[in-house]
C-alpha positions in Angstrom: -15.5 -38.0 -31.0 -14.0 -36.1 -33.9 -16.1 -33.4 -35.6 -17.2 -33.9 -39.2 -14.9 -32.1 -41.6 -12.0 -31.8 -39.1 -8.6 -31.8 -40.6 -6.4 -34.9 -40.3 -3.6 -33.2 -38.5 -6.1 -31.7 -36.0 -7.6 -34.9 -35.0 -6.7 -36.5 -31.7 -7.0 -40.2 -32.4 -7.2 -40.9 -28.6 -10.3 -38.7 -28.3 -11.9 -40.4 -31.2 -11.8 -43.5 -29.2 -12.9 -41.7 -26.1 -9.5 -42.3 -24.4 -7.3 -40.0 -22.4 -4.9 -37.9 -24.5 -1.5 -36.6 -23.9 1.1 -38.3 -21.9 -1.6 -40.5 -20.3 -2.8 -41.6 -23.8 0.8 -42.4 -24.8 1.1 -44.8 -21.8 -2.0 -46.9 -22.7 -1.5 -50.5 -23.8 -2.8 -52.1 -27.0 -5.3 -54.1 -24.9 -6.8 -50.9 -23.6 -7.0 -49.4 -27.0 -8.7 -52.5 -28.5 -11.3 -52.6 -25.5 -12.1 -49.0 -26.2 -12.6 -49.7 -29.9 -14.9 -52.5 -29.3 -17.0 -50.6 -26.9 -17.3 -47.6 -29.2 -18.0 -49.6 -32.3 -21.0 -51.1 -30.8 -22.3 -47.8 -29.6 -21.6 -45.8 -32.8 -22.2 -48.4 -35.5 -24.5 -46.7 -38.2 -27.1 -49.4 -37.9 -27.8 -48.1 -34.3 -28.0 -44.5 -35.6 -30.3 -44.6 -38.6 -31.3 -40.9 -38.1 -27.8 -39.6 -37.9 -26.4 -38.4 -41.3 -22.9 -38.4 -40.0 -23.0 -41.9 -38.5 -21.1 -43.5 -41.3 -18.4 -41.0 -41.5 -18.0 -41.0 -37.7 -17.7 -44.8 -37.8 -15.1 -44.7 -40.5 -13.1 -42.2 -38.4 -13.3 -44.5 -35.4 -11.9 -47.4 -37.5 -9.1 -45.3 -39.0 -8.1 -44.0 -35.7 -8.0 -47.5 -34.3 -5.8 -48.8 -37.0 -3.4 -45.8 -36.5 -3.0 -46.5 -32.8 -2.6 -50.2 -33.3 0.4 -49.4 -35.5 3.4 -48.9 -33.3 5.4 -46.7 -35.7 2.5 -44.5 -36.7 1.4 -44.2 -33.0 4.9 -42.9 -32.1 4.8 -40.3 -34.7 1.3 -39.2 -33.6 2.5 -39.0 -30.0 5.3 -36.8 -31.1 3.0 -34.5 -32.9 0.8 -34.3 -30.0 3.8 -33.5 -27.6 4.9 -30.7 -30.0 1.4 -29.3 -30.2 1.2 -29.2 -26.4 4.6 -27.5 -26.0 3.7 -24.9 -28.7 0.4 -24.2 -26.7 2.3 -23.8 -23.6 4.8 -21.4 -25.2 1.9 -19.4 -26.6 0.2 -19.3 -23.2 3.4 -18.2 -21.5 3.8 -15.4 -24.2 0.2 -14.4 -23.7 0.8 -14.1 -19.9 3.9 -11.9 -20.5 1.9 -9.8 -22.9 -0.9 -9.4 -20.5 1.6 -8.4 -17.7 3.2 -5.9 -20.0 -0.1 -4.4 -21.0 -1.1 -4.4 -17.3 2.1 -2.7 -16.2 1.7 -0.1 -18.9 -2.0 0.7 -17.9 -0.8 1.0 -14.3 1.8 3.4 -15.2 -0.6 5.4 -17.3 -3.1 5.5 -14.4 -0.4 6.6 -12.0 0.6 9.3 -14.4 -2.9 10.5 -14.9 -3.4 10.5 -11.1 -0.1 12.4 -10.7 1.5 9.5 -8.8 4.8 8.2 -9.5 5.1 4.5 -10.7 8.8 4.4 -9.9 9.4 3.2 -6.3 12.3 5.6 -5.9 10.3 8.6 -7.1 7.5 7.5 -4.7 9.9 7.4 -1.9 11.2 10.9 -2.8 7.7 12.3 -2.9 6.9 10.7 0.5 10.1 12.2 2.1 9.1 15.6 0.5 5.5 15.2 1.9 6.9 14.5 5.4 9.2 17.6 5.2 6.2 19.6 4.2 4.3 18.3 7.2 7.0 19.3 9.5 7.3 22.8 8.1 3.5 23.3 8.4 3.6 22.0 12.0 6.3 24.6 12.7 4.3 27.3 11.1 1.4 26.4 13.4 3.7 26.2 16.4 5.2 29.7 15.8 1.7 31.0 15.2 0.6 29.6 18.4 3.6 31.2 20.2 2.9 34.5 18.7 -0.7 34.2 20.0 0.7 33.3 23.5 3.2 36.1 23.4 0.4 38.7 22.5 -1.9 37.4 25.2 1.0 37.7 27.8 1.9 41.1 26.6 -1.7 42.3 26.8 -1.9 41.3 30.5 1.4 42.9 31.5 -0.3 46.3 32.4 -2.1 44.6 35.1 0.8 42.9 36.7 0.0 39.4 35.3 2.9 39.0 33.0 5.4 36.0 33.9 8.9 35.5 32.7 9.8 32.9 30.2 7.9 33.3 26.9 6.9 36.8 25.7 8.3 37.9 22.4 11.3 35.6 22.9 8.9 32.6 22.1 8.4 33.8 18.5 12.2 33.7 17.9 12.7 30.1 19.2 16.0 28.5 17.8 15.0 25.6 15.7 17.9 23.7 17.0 15.9 23.4 20.3 12.8 22.1 18.6 12.0 18.4 18.4 9.4 16.6 16.5 7.8 13.8 18.5 5.5 11.0 17.2 4.1 7.8 18.3 2.0 4.9 17.1 -1.3 4.3 18.8 -3.9 6.7 20.2 -3.1 10.3 19.6 -4.4 11.1 23.2 -2.0 8.7 24.9 0.6 11.3 25.6 -0.4 14.5 27.1 1.8 17.6 27.6 2.4 16.7 31.1 3.6 13.1 30.3 6.0 14.4 27.5 7.3 17.0 30.1 8.2 14.3 32.6 10.1 12.4 30.0 11.9 15.3 28.3 12.8 17.0 31.7 15.4 14.2 32.1 17.6 15.9 29.4 17.0 19.5 30.6 14.6 22.3 31.0 11.5 22.1 28.7 10.3 25.5 27.4 7.2 24.5 25.5 5.1 21.6 24.2 2.5 21.6 21.6 0.3 18.5 21.1 -1.0 18.1 17.6 -4.5 17.0 16.9 -4.6 14.7 13.8 -7.3 13.0 11.7 -5.5 9.7 12.2 -6.7 7.7 15.1 -3.6 5.5 15.1 -0.7 8.1 15.4 0.0 11.1 17.5 2.6 13.8 17.4 3.9 16.8 19.2 6.4 19.7 19.1 8.7 19.9 22.1 11.0 22.9 22.7 14.0 22.4 24.9 15.7 25.2 26.8 18.9 24.5 24.9 20.3 22.9 21.9 22.4 20.5 24.1 19.3 19.3 25.9 17.5 18.6 22.5 20.7 16.8 21.3 20.7 14.6 24.4 17.0 13.7 23.9 17.7 12.8 20.2 20.6 10.5 21.2 19.0 8.7 24.2 16.7 6.2 22.6 16.4 4.0 25.7 14.2 6.4 27.6 11.7 6.7 24.7 11.8 3.0 23.8 11.3 1.9 27.4 7.9 3.6 27.3 4.8 1.3 26.8 4.1 3.5 23.7 7.6 4.2 22.2 8.3 7.7 20.9 10.1 8.7 17.8 12.2 11.9 18.4 13.7 13.9 15.5 15.1 17.4 15.1 12.8 19.6 12.9 15.7 21.5 11.4 16.9 18.3 9.5 13.4 17.9 7.8 14.0 20.7 5.3 12.0 23.9 4.8 9.4 23.2 2.2 6.3 25.4 2.1 3.0 23.7 2.9 -0.4 24.5 4.4 -1.7 22.2 7.0 -5.3 21.4 7.9 -4.5 20.2 11.3 -5.1 22.4 14.3 -3.1 22.5 17.7 -4.6 20.9 20.5 -5.3 23.3 23.3 -2.3 22.3 25.4 0.8 24.3 25.2 3.2 26.5 27.3 3.9 24.1 30.2 5.3 26.8 32.2 1.8 28.4 31.9 2.9 31.7 30.1 -0.1 32.8 28.0 -1.8 29.5 28.5 -5.3 30.9 28.8 -5.0 33.4 25.8 -3.7 30.6 23.5 -6.4 28.2 24.5 -9.0 30.9 23.7 -7.3 31.4 20.4 -7.4 27.8 19.5 -11.1 27.5 20.6 -11.9 30.4 18.2 -10.1 28.7 15.3 -12.1 25.4 16.0 -15.3 27.3 16.0 -14.5 29.1 12.7 -13.5 25.8 11.1 -16.8 24.3 12.2 -18.7 27.2 10.8 -16.8 26.9 7.5 -17.7 23.2 7.4 -21.3 23.9 8.0 -21.5 26.6 5.4 -19.6 24.4 2.9 
């Protein structure tokens, strides 16, 4: 039903007769239009609506809409106007979607910039690579610090005849070409130093292994030091040995990861020096660090 005072061009004559509009209305037959008019004229006649001040105007609109739809030429023109109106509305809606998408993208970039995060995928990839390189560097720093502690412990016991060959001060100067970064998906506790030693001994003598303790419960990592660069290179090239394991390993040379400065919050697991040099001293050192970290957490 058309609203009183509605402009002529805005009136949908199908709706005035309570008929479906659009393409469905254009497909209606004259008989269907006549039936709808007879039904509506009985319901909306002014004599049946004495208290409605708009009853006469509404009935007149009903009659004029019926006459237009009965005229084949006028009806075709009206259907064309309705079609153009629908197409314009669709274009406007599409433009609105595009505008909202543009605004959303702009807001997302602004939020990313405010948070210091790159909106560009390439930049995000570069930052991720940089972060991984920083992680490797921090793990190396921890590894060499552990080696230094082990070397100090071994030196302190030498006066009592307990010093063993293999990793005194030499451990601090380990060639990076012999150091491998090992990681795996799954429980960080799946691989122990002993398990890794068995795997990597297939390529040559293993000097040292440091298992890393991570906050993540779904990924583990370790540093493995081979006795020679050749052994480390063989371990990198032979993917079959590591992929055949129930939990596959990813092995990469740390020297290719770059030398970016970073401070790590992760602490070494108390498992290192598989040939036992300085083991007890290093474990005590790690235990002290864990206690200090726990005290700082409680004070904070």
